[in-house]
C-alpha positions as CSV (number, residue, x, y, z in Angstrom):
1,X,14.5,62.5,-42.1
2,X,11.6,61.1,-44.0
3,X,8.2,63.5,-44.0
4,X,5.8,60.8,-43.0
5,X,7.3,59.6,-39.5
6,X,5.6,56.4,-38.9
7,X,4.8,54.0,-35.6
8,X,6.7,51.0,-36.7
9,X,6.8,47.6,-34.4
10,X,9.6,45.4,-35.9
11,X,9.1,41.6,-34.7
12,X,12.4,39.3,-34.9
13,X,13.4,36.1,-33.5
14,X,16.8,37.7,-32.9
15,X,18.8,41.0,-32.6
16,X,22.3,41.8,-31.4
17,X,23.2,42.4,-29.0
18,X,20.6,40.4,-27.3
19,X,20.6,37.3,-29.0
20,X,22.3,36.1,-32.2
21,X,23.0,33.0,-34.4
22,X,23.3,34.6,-37.5
23,X,23.1,37.5,-40.1
24,X,19.5,38.2,-38.9
25,X,20.7,39.2,-35.7
26,X,22.6,41.6,-37.3
27,X,20.0,43.2,-39.4
28,X,17.2,43.4,-36.8
29,X,20.0,45.1,-34.3
30,X,21.1,47.5,-37.0
31,X,17.9,48.5,-38.8
32,X,15.5,50.0,-36.4
33,X,18.2,52.2,-35.3
34,X,18.4,53.5,-38.9
35,X,14.7,53.5,-39.1
36,X,14.5,55.9,-35.7
37,X,17.2,58.1,-37.3
38,X,14.9,58.8,-40.1
39,X,12.3,59.8,-37.7
40,X,10.1,56.9,-37.4
41,X,8.9,55.7,-33.7
42,X,10.7,52.2,-33.7
43,X,9.8,49.3,-31.1
44,X,11.5,46.1,-31.7
45,X,9.9,42.9,-30.2
46,X,11.9,39.9,-29.3
47,X,11.4,36.9,-27.4
48,X,12.8,36.9,-23.7
49,X,15.7,34.4,-24.0
50,X,18.4,33.4,-21.4
51,X,20.9,35.3,-23.5
52,X,19.2,38.6,-22.9
53,X,20.7,38.6,-19.2
54,X,24.2,38.1,-20.7
55,X,23.7,41.0,-23.0
56,X,24.4,43.6,-20.3
57,X,21.4,45.5,-20.8
58,X,18.5,46.4,-18.4
59,X,15.0,45.9,-18.6
60,X,11.9,47.1,-16.5
61,X,8.3,45.8,-16.7
62,X,5.6,47.3,-19.0
63,X,2.6,45.2,-18.6
64,X,1.2,41.9,-18.3
65,X,-0.7,40.4,-21.3
66,X,-3.2,37.4,-21.5
67,X,-2.1,35.4,-24.7
68,X,-4.4,33.1,-26.2
69,X,-2.8,29.7,-27.3
70,X,-4.2,26.3,-28.3
71,X,-3.8,25.3,-24.5
72,X,-6.0,28.7,-23.1
73,X,-4.9,31.7,-22.1
74,X,-1.2,32.3,-20.9
75,X,0.1,34.9,-18.6
76,X,2.9,36.9,-19.9
77,X,5.1,39.9,-19.0
78,X,6.4,42.1,-21.2
79,X,9.6,44.1,-20.4
80,X,11.6,47.2,-22.1
81,X,14.7,48.2,-23.1
82,X,15.8,51.6,-24.5
83,X,18.4,52.2,-26.9
84,X,19.4,56.1,-27.0
85,X,20.6,56.9,-30.3
86,X,23.9,59.3,-30.4
87,X,23.0,63.0,-29.8
88,X,19.9,63.1,-32.1
89,X,17.7,62.5,-29.4
90,X,15.9,59.5,-30.9
91,X,15.8,56.1,-29.3
92,X,14.1,52.6,-30.1
93,X,12.4,50.7,-27.4
94,X,13.0,47.2,-27.3
95,X,9.9,45.1,-25.7
96,X,10.6,41.4,-24.7
97,X,8.2,38.4,-24.3
98,X,9.0,36.7,-21.1
99,X,8.2,33.2,-21.1
100,X,10.2,30.7,-18.9
101,X,9.1,27.7,-20.3
102,X,9.2,28.4,-23.8
103,X,12.4,30.9,-23.9
104,X,14.6,30.2,-20.7
105,X,16.9,27.5,-22.4
106,X,20.4,27.6,-23.6
107,X,19.6,28.1,-27.4
108,X,17.4,29.9,-29.4
109,X,16.2,27.3,-31.5
110,X,18.2,24.2,-30.6
111,X,20.6,22.5,-28.2
112,X,23.5,20.9,-29.3
113,X,22.4,21.2,-32.8
114,X,19.1,19.5,-32.3
115,X,15.9,21.6,-32.9
116,X,13.8,21.8,-29.9
117,X,10.8,19.6,-30.7
118,X,8.2,22.4,-29.5
119,X,9.8,25.0,-31.6
120,X,6.3,25.4,-33.2
121,X,4.5,25.7,-29.9
122,X,7.0,28.5,-29.3
123,X,6.8,30.9,-32.0
124,X,3.1,30.5,-32.3
125,X,3.0,31.9,-28.8
126,X,5.6,34.4,-29.7
127,X,3.6,35.4,-32.7
128,X,0.1,35.4,-30.6
129,X,1.9,37.7,-27.7
130,X,3.0,40.1,-30.8
131,X,-0.9,40.3,-31.5
132,X,-1.5,41.1,-28.1
133,X,1.5,43.6,-28.1
134,X,-0.5,45.7,-31.0
135,X,-3.8,45.5,-29.2
136,X,-2.1,46.9,-25.8
137,X,-0.3,49.8,-27.7
138,X,-3.3,50.6,-29.1
139,X,-5.9,50.6,-26.5
140,X,-3.5,51.6,-23.3
141,X,-0.6,53.6,-24.7
142,X,-2.7,54.9,-27.7
143,X,0.2,54.0,-30.2
144,X,-1.0,52.8,-33.3
145,X,1.0,50.4,-35.3
146,X,1.3,51.5,-38.8
147,X,3.6,48.8,-39.9
148,X,4.3,45.5,-38.6
149,X,7.6,44.4,-39.9
150,X,8.5,40.6,-39.4
151,X,11.5,38.8,-39.9
152,X,11.7,35.0,-41.2
153,X,9.7,32.0,-40.2
154,X,9.5,32.5,-36.6
155,X,7.1,35.8,-37.1
156,X,5.5,34.7,-40.2
157,X,2.3,33.6,-38.3
158,X,1.8,37.2,-37.3
159,X,0.4,38.1,-40.6
160,X,-1.5,35.1,-40.7
161,X,-3.4,35.7,-37.5
162,X,-4.0,39.4,-38.4
163,X,-5.7,38.3,-41.8
164,X,-7.8,35.5,-40.3
165,X,-8.6,34.5,-36.8
166,X,-8.2,38.3,-35.7
167,X,-9.7,40.0,-38.7
168,X,-12.6,41.2,-36.7
169,X,-10.7,42.8,-33.9
170,X,-10.5,46.4,-34.3
171,X,-8.0,46.6,-31.6
172,X,-5.2,45.2,-33.8
173,X,-6.5,45.8,-37.4
174,X,-5.2,49.0,-39.7
175,X,-1.3,47.7,-39.8
176,X,0.6,47.3,-43.2
177,X,2.5,44.0,-42.9
178,X,5.7,43.5,-44.4
179,X,7.9,39.9,-44.2
180,X,11.5,40.1,-44.6
181,X,13.2,36.9,-45.8
182,X,16.8,36.5,-45.0
183,X,17.2,32.7,-46.2
184,X,14.7,30.9,-47.8
185,X,16.3,27.7,-47.1
186,X,14.9,28.0,-43.9
187,X,10.9,28.0,-43.6
188,X,9.7,26.7,-40.3
189,X,8.1,23.1,-41.5
190,X,6.7,21.3,-38.9
191,X,4.6,17.6,-39.2
192,X,1.0,18.4,-40.2
193,X,-0.2,16.7,-37.5
194,X,1.0,19.5,-35.2
195,X,-1.2,22.0,-37.3
196,X,-3.7,22.8,-34.5
197,X,-1.0,24.1,-32.3
198,X,-1.0,27.2,-34.3
199,X,-4.5,27.8,-32.9
200,X,-5.5,28.4,-36.7
201,X,-9.0,26.9,-38.3
202,X,-8.5,23.6,-40.1
203,X,-9.8,25.5,-43.2
204,X,-6.1,27.0,-43.5
205,X,-4.5,23.6,-43.5
206,X,-4.7,23.6,-47.5
207,X,-2.3,24.2,-50.3
208,X,-3.7,27.5,-50.7
209,X,-2.9,28.0,-47.0
210,X,-0.2,26.9,-45.0
211,X,-0.3,22.9,-46.2
212,X,3.0,22.0,-48.0
213,X,3.3,18.5,-49.3
214,X,1.5,17.4,-45.9
215,X,3.5,19.4,-43.6
216,X,2.9,22.7,-42.2
217,X,5.0,25.4,-43.2
218,X,5.3,28.8,-41.6
219,X,7.0,30.6,-44.0
220,X,4.5,29.9,-46.7
221,X,2.0,31.0,-44.8
222,X,3.5,34.2,-44.2
223,X,4.1,34.8,-47.8
224,X,0.5,34.2,-48.8
225,X,-1.0,36.4,-46.2
226,X,1.5,39.6,-45.8
227,X,0.8,42.7,-47.8
228,X,4.6,42.8,-48.8
229,X,7.4,40.6,-49.1
230,X,11.1,41.8,-49.2
231,X,14.4,40.1,-49.3
232,X,17.8,41.2,-48.7
233,X,19.2,41.8,-52.2
234,X,17.7,42.4,-55.4
235,X,19.5,39.5,-57.3
236,X,18.4,37.3,-54.4
237,X,14.8,38.6,-55.1
238,X,14.8,37.1,-58.4
239,X,16.7,34.1,-57.8
240,X,14.3,32.9,-55.2
241,X,11.4,32.9,-58.0
242,X,13.5,29.9,-59.6
243,X,13.2,26.3,-58.9
244,X,17.3,26.4,-58.2
245,X,17.0,28.8,-55.2
246,X,13.1,28.9,-54.2
247,X,13.7,25.8,-52.3
248,X,10.2,24.7,-53.3
249,X,8.6,28.3,-52.3
250,X,9.3,29.5,-56.0
251,X,5.7,29.1,-57.1
252,X,4.0,30.7,-54.2
253,X,6.7,33.3,-54.7
254,X,5.8,33.7,-58.3
255,X,2.0,34.7,-57.2
256,X,3.2,37.3,-55.1
257,X,5.9,38.7,-57.5
258,X,4.2,42.4,-57.8
259,X,4.6,42.3,-54.1
260,X,8.3,41.1,-54.0
261,X,11.4,43.6,-53.5
262,X,15.1,43.2,-52.9
263,X,16.5,45.6,-50.3
264,X,20.3,45.2,-49.9
265,X,21.6,44.6,-46.1
266,X,24.3,47.1,-44.8
267,X,26.8,46.5,-41.9
268,X,27.3,48.7,-38.8
269,X,30.0,50.9,-40.0
270,X,30.8,52.0,-36.4
271,X,31.6,48.3,-35.3
272,X,33.2,47.7,-38.4
273,X,35.8,50.5,-39.1
274,X,39.4,50.3,-39.6
275,X,39.8,53.6,-38.4
276,X,38.5,52.8,-34.9
277,X,38.5,49.0,-34.4
278,X,39.6,48.2,-31.1
279,X,40.6,44.3,-31.9
280,X,43.1,45.6,-34.7
281,X,46.7,46.0,-33.9
282,X,47.2,49.1,-36.2
283,X,44.2,51.6,-37.7
284,X,44.1,52.7,-41.2
285,X,41.6,54.6,-43.6
286,X,41.0,54.7,-47.3
287,X,43.4,57.5,-47.4
288,X,46.1,56.5,-45.6
289,X,46.6,52.6,-45.5
290,X,49.9,52.3,-43.9
291,X,48.4,50.6,-40.8
292,X,46.9,47.9,-43.3
293,X,50.5,46.4,-43.7
294,X,51.0,46.4,-39.9
295,X,47.8,44.4,-39.6
296,X,49.2,42.0,-42.1
297,X,52.4,41.1,-40.5
298,X,50.3,40.8,-37.2
299,X,48.0,38.4,-38.6
300,X,50.9,36.3,-40.3
301,X,52.4,35.9,-36.8
302,X,49.1,35.1,-35.1
303,X,48.8,32.1,-37.5
304,X,52.5,31.3,-37.1
305,X,53.0,32.0,-40.8
306,X,56.2,33.8,-42.3
307,X,56.4,37.5,-42.6
308,X,56.2,38.0,-46.3
309,X,55.1,40.4,-48.9
310,X,53.2,37.6,-51.1
311,X,49.2,37.9,-51.2
312,X,47.7,36.6,-48.0
313,X,44.2,35.0,-48.8
314,X,41.4,34.5,-46.2
315,X,38.4,32.6,-45.9
316,X,35.9,33.6,-42.7
317,X,32.7,30.8,-43.2
318,X,31.0,28.0,-42.1
319,X,32.7,25.3,-43.4
320,X,29.9,24.0,-45.5
321,X,29.4,23.5,-49.1
322,X,26.8,26.1,-49.3
323,X,29.6,28.3,-48.7
324,X,31.7,26.8,-51.3
325,X,34.3,25.6,-48.9
326,X,34.5,22.3,-50.9
327,X,35.7,24.2,-53.6
328,X,38.5,25.8,-51.7
329,X,39.7,22.7,-50.2
330,X,40.1,21.1,-53.6
331,X,42.6,23.9,-54.9
332,X,44.4,24.3,-51.8
333,X,47.4,21.9,-53.3
334,X,47.5,24.2,-56.4
335,X,47.3,27.3,-54.5
336,X,50.3,26.2,-52.5
337,X,52.4,25.8,-56.0
338,X,51.9,29.4,-56.2
339,X,53.7,32.4,-54.2
340,X,50.8,33.2,-51.8
341,X,49.6,32.5,-47.9
342,X,46.0,31.2,-46.9
343,X,44.2,31.8,-43.3
344,X,40.9,30.2,-42.7
345,X,38.5,30.8,-39.9
346,X,35.4,29.0,-39.3
347,X,33.7,25.8,-38.2
348,X,31.0,23.3,-39.9
349,X,30.6,20.1,-41.4
350,X,32.8,17.7,-39.7
351,X,34.0,16.3,-42.9
352,X,35.1,19.7,-44.1
353,X,36.7,20.2,-40.7
354,X,38.8,17.2,-41.1
355,X,39.8,18.1,-44.7
356,X,41.1,21.5,-43.8
357,X,43.1,20.2,-40.9
358,X,44.9,17.7,-42.8
359,X,45.7,20.3,-45.5
360,X,47.0,22.7,-42.9
361,X,49.5,20.0,-41.3
362,X,50.6,19.3,-45.1
363,X,51.4,23.0,-45.6
364,X,52.1,24.3,-42.1
365,X,54.2,27.3,-43.4
366,X,51.8,28.3,-46.0
367,X,48.4,27.9,-44.6
368,X,47.2,28.8,-41.2
369,X,43.7,27.4,-39.7
370,X,41.4,28.3,-36.5
371,X,38.3,25.9,-36.0
372,X,35.7,27.6,-34.2
373,X,35.0,31.6,-34.1
374,X,36.4,34.4,-32.4
375,X,35.0,37.6,-33.1
376,X,38.3,39.8,-32.6
377,X,40.1,37.3,-34.9
378,X,37.5,37.8,-37.6
379,X,38.3,41.5,-37.4
380,X,42.0,40.9,-37.6
381,X,41.6,38.6,-40.6
382,X,39.5,41.2,-42.6
383,X,42.2,44.2,-41.6
384,X,45.3,42.0,-42.5
385,X,44.2,40.0,-45.4
386,X,44.7,41.2,-48.9
387,X,41.8,39.0,-50.5
388,X,38.7,37.4,-49.0
389,X,37.5,34.2,-50.9
390,X,33.8,33.6,-50.5
391,X,32.4,31.2,-53.6
392,X,28.9,30.6,-52.2
393,X,26.9,28.6,-54.1
394,X,23.9,30.9,-53.1
395,X,24.1,33.8,-50.8
396,X,21.0,36.0,-50.0
397,X,23.1,39.3,-49.1
398,X,26.3,38.3,-47.4
399,X,28.1,40.5,-44.7
400,X,31.6,39.2,-45.2
401,X,32.2,40.7,-48.6
402,X,30.6,43.8,-47.2
403,X,33.4,43.9,-44.2
404,X,35.9,43.2,-46.8
405,X,35.0,46.2,-48.9
406,X,35.2,48.4,-45.6
407,X,38.5,47.1,-44.7
408,X,40.5,47.1,-48.3
409,X,40.5,43.3,-48.4
410,X,39.4,42.4,-52.0
411,X,36.6,40.3,-52.4
412,X,36.5,37.2,-54.6
413,X,33.4,35.8,-54.8
414,X,30.5,33.6,-56.9
415,X,28.1,35.8,-59.0
416,X,25.0,35.1,-57.0
417,X,22.5,36.8,-54.6
418,X,23.7,39.8,-52.6
419,X,27.4,39.0,-53.8
420,X,26.3,39.9,-57.4
421,X,24.7,43.3,-56.3
422,X,27.5,44.5,-53.8
423,X,30.9,43.7,-55.7
424,X,31.9,45.7,-58.9
425,X,33.8,43.0,-60.9
426,X,37.2,43.5,-62.3
427,X,37.1,42.3,-66.0
428,X,39.6,40.9,-68.2
429,X,40.0,44.1,-69.9
430,X,42.6,46.1,-68.3
431,X,41.0,49.5,-69.1
432,X,37.8,48.9,-66.9
433,X,39.9,48.8,-64.0
434,X,38.1,52.1,-62.6
435,X,35.5,51.3,-60.2
436,X,36.1,47.6,-59.8
437,X,36.1,46.7,-56.3
438,X,36.7,42.7,-56.6
439,X,36.2,39.5,-58.8
440,X,33.6,37.3,-59.8
441,X,33.9,33.5,-59.9
442,X,31.3,32.8,-62.8
443,X,31.0,29.0,-62.4
444,X,30.3,26.8,-59.5
445,X,33.5,24.7,-60.2
446,X,37.1,24.7,-58.4
447,X,38.4,25.1,-62.1
448,X,36.7,28.4,-62.3
449,X,37.7,29.6,-58.7
450,X,41.3,28.9,-59.4
451,X,41.3,30.4,-62.7
452,X,39.8,33.8,-60.9
453,X,42.4,33.4,-58.1
454,X,45.2,33.3,-60.6
455,X,43.8,36.4,-62.0
456,X,43.5,38.2,-58.7
457,X,47.3,37.1,-57.9
458,X,48.3,38.3,-61.1
459,X,46.8,42.0,-60.5
460,X,48.0,42.1,-57.0
461,X,51.8,42.3,-58.7
462,X,50.6,45.5,-60.0
463,X,50.7,47.5,-57.1
464,X,49.2,50.9,-58.5
465,X,46.3,49.2,-59.9
466,X,45.5,46.9,-56.8
467,X,45.7,50.1,-54.8
468,X,43.0,51.7,-56.8
469,X,41.0,48.4,-56.4
470,X,41.1,48.6,-52.8
471,X,40.5,52.3,-52.4
472,X,37.4,52.2,-54.6
473,X,36.2,49.4,-52.3
474,X,37.1,51.3,-49.2
475,X,34.9,54.0,-50.3
476,X,31.9,51.9,-51.3
477,X,28.8,52.9,-49.1
478,X,28.2,50.1,-47.0
479,X,26.3,51.4,-44.4
480,X,22.5,50.6,-43.4
481,X,21.6,54.4,-44.4
482,X,20.8,53.7,-48.2
483,X,18.9,50.3,-47.1
484,X,16.6,52.4,-44.5
485,X,15.7,55.0,-47.0
486,X,14.4,52.0,-49.2
487,X,12.5,50.5,-46.8
488,X,11.2,54.1,-45.5
489,X,9.7,54.5,-48.9
490,X,8.0,51.1,-49.1
491,X,6.7,51.6,-45.4
492,X,5.3,55.1,-46.4
493,X,3.7,54.1,-49.7
494,X,2.1,51.0,-48.1
495,X,0.6,53.3,-45.3
496,X,-0.3,55.7,-47.6
497,X,-2.3,52.9,-49.8
498,X,-3.6,51.3,-46.8
499,X,-5.4,54.8,-45.6
500,X,-6.5,55.5,-49.4
501,X,-8.3,51.7,-49.1
502,X,-9.9,52.7,-45.7
503,X,-11.2,56.0,-47.4
């Protein structure tokens, strides 16, 4: 329980169970609950997408706001859902910004893989609406926002508005601003000719502001104007300061390096729990893992593979080169010469999908494949596999390796980003097995991946040592609790600094 409860307004473009395209939604859905458990008063602000009506949640009207846009004032409805947290008497208010023209669409950002052409208008509007929510909370509900926590490019303009066009509005000032970057590869870049749609003065369309090689870069604007920047793992926080991982913003980030911190993501340990997971054919725990063998046999049957005690390797990922799946495809013929099986679940680049289909047809009794995504099957793979292969070229944090640790499935990962921060590697010295939870693939090559898998399969034959590794993984704390405490300390520190500056 924090000694300094705060009013936290968390602004995100997606969050489970309301709307999801990726890991951002998992974070934005779980972190507010953990912060509320620490004693903070939390409001989560989202766009009112079409998917919200399919979430099974119900909303009530809060108020109407007049939101300034480049086209004039827009009348907007704010609605509320309340999430009650267990028996501790705490709750998170979820507020949504309703605008049918902008948000009542099939997708969040795209339709059939194509970005909506008015995304700049849509999320400029959402950010302007967030500023008006701050005003309403302060003037009507007497709720002063202590920290405004923003997520990714879709919300970055909030910080820009507060520090520029709204800097003289006393009804919205006083909040510390934090921007969390979940994947710096996505920056919200739009043609420079559209800059006026943001409603910002042209003096901000410069290299010192939001201009980026002639384009508008919303994430850059957030980094420049926010009080503090966080990202989703300590290693990734260092990586994005380099040209290899910074996607062109490494210089901007280096200018803010003293206000940059990496905080590891966690996972929802209630939803991902092998002791109670409703998707599994059998349950098990770190103490009693008998059910994991039943899950393995059921998974083999589901993929129409022979039931064998040979190691079962797994992949659940987007089939993209960023995830290193081209490396996996390249070594499948070599893997099939070993005594093992491989199951794959994912969808992605058409070329990689075709390659995996051809490989599965070539090795139908050794390799299983499902193109697409199936939540239940993803859980059953984590439970039934012996190893999880994740050779990502970059990975801000990664969640799948955390699921794997939780389910006693040994992760084999590239030494990058959050993968480097969450997996304790098995070294080649046998006396260092204690505490190890997985294996690192040191180089970005098919050869390095194959060599690491050879080592893992060899260790798998030593049942006692393998069991030690599985148990160590299952006892790793992968919950949000640790991460929420880190955010709590940051928020309290920023608020204290803010109060001292006012004095």
